[in-house]
N, C-alpha and C positions, 0 to 999 in steps of 0.2 A: 503493499499500500503506500509506503514511503516513496517509491519510485513515482507514483501516480502526484504526489505533490511536490516533487523535488525533481525538475528536469531542465536542461539546457535548450534553448532555441537556436539553431544555427540557420544561417541565412547565405545562400550560396550566391555568391556574384561573379557575373561573367568577366573573362579576362581580356583586356583590351586588345590582345594580339590575335585575339581569335583562337586561342587555345581552349582546352576543356575548362569549364569552370571549376574551381576548387572551393570546399566549404570555406567562411569567413569564422573568424573567433566568434565564441559562444555571444549572443545579444544580451545576456544577463540571466540571472535565476529567476525563472518565471514560477517558480515554486512557492514562493513567498507570498501570503496575502499582504503582509503589511512591509513597506520597505521605505527606505527614506525618499526615494522617487514619487511614490504613490501617497505618502502622507503630504505632500505639498501640492497634492491635485484637490479641486473642490471636494470629491466624492470623497477621497481619502481622509480630508481634514474633517469633514461631517463625520464621518463613520468613527474617527478616531475620538472627536469631541463627543461625540453620542455614545461610545462605549465607556469613556471614563466617566460621564457624566451619570450613566446608568449603574455603575460600581459605586460611585459615591453615594447615590440615592441609597443602595443598599446597606453602606456602612454607616451614612447617617440619615436617617429617613426625617427628620426634622427640619433639614436644610431646602429651603425652597429649591425648586427644581430651575426656575426661571433665572434666579441668581447664581446659580452653580453652571448654568450654560452660559451666562455673561461673561463670568469670571474667565470661565475656560476658552470661551472663544475671544476675549479681548487679549488673555495671554498668547495663544495660538496667533493672533494678528500680529501681536509684538515680535513674536518669534520670527513670521513670514517677512514683517518690514525688516528686521536685522539680517535676515538672509539676502533680502534685496539691497540692502543699502551697503552690504559689505561684499557684494559680488566683486569678483577680480575682473571679469569678463563683460560687466555693463559699459553700453556705449559710453564715450566721452562727450560729456554735455554740461553746459554751466550748473553748478552747484545747486544755486537756490532754486531755480525751475526745476530741476530733477528731485530736490527734496519736496518740494512742494507737490508735484505729481505723486510721488511715493506715498507721501501723508494721505492726500485724496485717494488713491487706489487702497490703501490698507485700510481706510474707515468705510469705503464703499464696500469691500470684499468682506470685512466683518461684520456688517451689518446683513449682507447675503447669508453668509454663513450661520450667524445667529439667527436668523428666521429658518433654516434650514434646519439647524440642530434642534430647535425648539419642535418643530414639526416632527422629525424623525424619533424626539425623545417621546414626542406625547404617543406616536405610534407603538413604542418599544414598551414605554411604560406608562399606559394611560392612568390619568388619575383616579383615584380611590373614592 
């Protein structure tokens, strides 16, 4: 069963000289459900915050689910902002406008993620 969940994907690339194609290096481990790459996607972020929020609801039932989601999404948004701000491959642009765009994008993304997380949490853990 382990082989079913842990395997490598190979991509075959054609040779420019017309020779027979050779398999390329592995495209990555497709067997993990959660990876660093998947966590920075919208669905990965929603799933991560929903799962952590659900666990916290079990551990601390007195905590408000909406407040827990807001705090987790704010932390997640701040983390993504940090990743974007420290990206060495970011295109060179004037620092001030880029900072304003980053902050605006972080706020919008955080609000969208908050809405999706609250909806997902209501589906996973309906109110009693």
